[in-house]
Structure formats: C-alpha cells, structure tokens
N, C-alpha and C positions, 0 to 999 in steps of 0.2 A: 377455210374461214379465217379472217384476220381482223383483229380489233385494235382500234386506236383509243388510248386512254388519255384524257386531258388531265394533266397534273398541274397543281398550283404552287407547289414548293417541293423540295427534295424530300421533305418529311411527310408529304401527303400522298403516298403511293398506293398501289393496288393492295398491298398487304396480303391478306388471306385469299383475295381474288386470284392473285397470280398463280398460286398452286392449283387452284381449281381449273383455271384456263389451261394450264400445262397438262393436267390430268385428262382433259377432254381433247387434247391435241389441237388447241386453238392458238395460233400465233398472235402475238400482241406486241405493241410498242407504245411508248409515251409520246405525246405531243405537248411540249412545254412552251406554250404560246406566251407565257409570262416572261420568258427569258430569250429575247431576240438576240440574234436572228434564229428563231426556232424553225425546225424542219416542218413544213406543212404540206409537202407534195403528196404524202401518203393518206391524208385525211379523206379526200374525196373518194379514193379507191377502197377505203375500209369497208368491211362487211357490216360492222356494228361499231357503236361508240359507247364509251364509258366516261362519265364526267365526274371527277372525284371532288373531295372536299377542299377547304382552304379557309384562311383567316379573313379574307376580304368579303365584301358584300356583292350580291348579284346586282345591286343598284349602283355600284361604283362605276363611274364613267372612265373606264380604262380600256385602252385599245384591245387587249387580249380578251377582256370580258365581252366586249361588243362582238369580237370575232367568234368567240365560242357560241354566243347566242345565235349568230348567223348560221354556224355549223349545225346547231341543234335544230333550227327551223328547216334547214336543208335536209337533214336526216329524217325529220318527221314527214316532210313532203315526199321524199323518195322511199318512205316506208322501210327505213333501216331500223333494226333493233337498237334500242337506246336505253342506257341505265345511268341514273344520276344518284350520287350519294352526298348527303348533307348540302353543301354549297351547290353540288351538281344537281340535286333535286330542285333547289331554289332557282337555278338557272333554267332548268327545263320548264318549271312553272312560269317563269317570266317570259320565256320564249313562246309559251302557249297563251300569253295574254293575261296571266294572273298577277296579282300584286305580291311583292315580297316586302316584309316589314318586321319591326321588332316584335319578338314574342313577348308575352306577358311576364316571363321570367327567363333567365338563362338556364338552360338545361345541360348540366355537366356531370358526367360520371355514369355509373351503372344504374339504370332505371328500367322499370317494366314497360313493355309495349304490349298492347292487346290488339289482336287481329280481329277484323270485322267479320260479319257473316259473309260479306261479298268475297273475302279472302279465301273462304272455304271452297269456292269454285274457281279459284285462280290457279293457273299452271305453276306458279312459283311458290305461293304461300299456303296452299291447301294443307289442312291438317295441323297448322300452327294456331295456337289459341292465345297463349301469353308467354312471353320470353323476357328475360333480363338482358338488355343490350346496352352498348356504350353510346353515350350522347356527348356532343360538344358543339353547342350552337346557341346563338342569341337571337336569331331571326327565324321567321316562319313564312308561310305563303298561303294565299287563298288557293283552294282547290281549282285547278283549271276547268273551264266549262267542258263538260263531257267526260271528265275523268271520274274514276271510281275510287273511293276511299278504301284502303286495305288495312290500315293500322293507325292506332292512336296511343298517346300516353297521357298521364294525368296532367302534365305540364304543357303538352303540345298536341292539339287534336290531329293535325295533318302529319302523320309519321310515315305514311307510305301511300302511293297511289299508282294506278295504271291508267294510261291514256291509250285508247284503242287496244290493239292486241300485241303491241311490241314496244311500248314506251313505259318505263318504270322510274319512279322517283322515290328514294328512301331518305328520310330525314335522319334516322339513326345510323349508326356506324357498325354494320356487321362485318366489315372488312378489317377492323383493327387487330393488330397483334400487340402483345405487351410492350414490345420495344417501341412501337409507334406512340403508344400512350405516354410512356416515359419521356420520349423525345418532345412531345407536345407540352408536357408539364415543364420541362426544362426551358422551353422557348417562350412560355407565356408570362414570365416575370411575376409569378404568384397569383395571376388572375383566377386560375382554376381553384386554388385553395380558398380564395375569398368568396367565390360564387358557388362552389359545389356544396351540396347538402351534407356530405360526409367526405372524409379523406379518401382520395383516389388511390386504390390499389390496382396497378396495371394487370395483376395476375388474377384478380377476383373474377370468377365466371369465365376465365380464359379457355378452360377445357370445353365448356358448353358452347362458347363463342366459336371455337374451331368446328365443332359438330354442326352448329347452325349455319355457318358459312358454307360448309359442304352442301347442306340442303338447299339454301337459298340460291347460291351462285351456281351450284350444279344444275338445278332446275332451270335457272335463267340461261345457262349455256345450252341446254337441250332445247329450250323454247326458241332462243335466238338462232340456233343452227337450223331448226325446222323452218323458221320464218325466212331465214336467208335463202335456203334452198327453194322455198316457195316463190320468193321474190326473183331469184335467178331464173326459174322456169317461166315466170310471167314475162320477164324482160326478153328472154331468148325466144319465147313463143310469139 
C-alpha cells in the first residue's frame, strides 16, 4: 500500500500521521502541487490519498486547488480510501458538492470535540466520546449529501464526517506536533494571539494528542488497508 499526501506548505506536513504510517509499513510521499513543477505521476497510482491543512481557502481559484479537487473526485469515483484534515476536509466537502464558507468564529487552540452516537459504530472513532484537540480554522462546510456526522465542537458543528465507507473529513488537527504549532504561530504574524480564546501552549495536551493520533490514524490505516485489498480483488476479479 502506498499513500500520497497533498501538502500546502512545508509547515503543513503529516506530523504524527507519518509515524503511524511507518509503523503500519505503509509507504508514503508528498505531492506539493502548490509548488510547480510538482511531481504528479504518482498520484493516480496511489492506493489512498491524504489531503492536509493549509492557510488558503477551498474556495480560492488557484490551479493547485482545482487540481486537488479533481483528484479527490477521481479518488471517490474509483473508491480509494481518502482522508482530509482541516483544509483537506473542506476540499473533500467541496468536491462532494457541499458549500465551504466562513465559520461563525475562528476556532484556534486546544478545544473539546464531542463524538456523535454515529461515531460509536464507526471503524475509526468508536469508543471516543470527548477529546481536547487542536484547532486552527476560520471556515467550515456543509455536510455533504449522504455523509454521516461523527464529531462536533461548541464553535463548529461539522468537525468530522464519513462519506461512504472510505472517505473521512476531519476539521480538527489530530496530526499536529508541538513543533508544528510553534511554527504556525511564528508564521501567522500574531493572528492566533488575537483570535485564540487563551494563550496557545504547543505542549498542552501533547501527550494525549500522541495517544489519540495512534488510535485515530492507526484505525484509519487498518481500515484503508482492508478497503484497498477489497478494491484490488474487485479490480483483478
């Protein structure tokens, strides 16, 4: 199994996801379509796709945004496992026909996410009820038609969804490492300090964040691997 991850800047990487992929023996590489001439030949042959976060909007009329949306639609059509985080979730929602727009407030920092009853029967989120996770977004999205809501927060209702049995969108950031948060704070010119409800401590909840990442991304790897094997048998059969 081989995964391609769409990255939108050098500081918006896989973070904790990378270690989980390595532990599961899953090969991965970045596709930096924002930085032409980006290598794109590996995308179509990938077993699964991960679409990461970024400071731009899913509504921006940018060539690489349009290309990623096309790739997402192609992955959905071909039934490849697909995971989107923050901007990535918004891009998936947009690709599935839902609207992306400004949230009622910017959600920045460590805040609680509550998992729905539907999440209790989900392969990735079962057993999770409420967790403090990291957030950094000013936009949200409508739930795509046919998708199931899996998590919400006080400031943003649509925090996680599943579409079908192999497409996931997460508005919150379970992938972040303290170094990533520190880098984002350095890059934002004080925006986070003005918008966050409390001072951002990159190391707050970091131990639980590592454990949670192992659960969420470990289960996603297992589910994606099973779906990929099933898809391969269907195609070869």
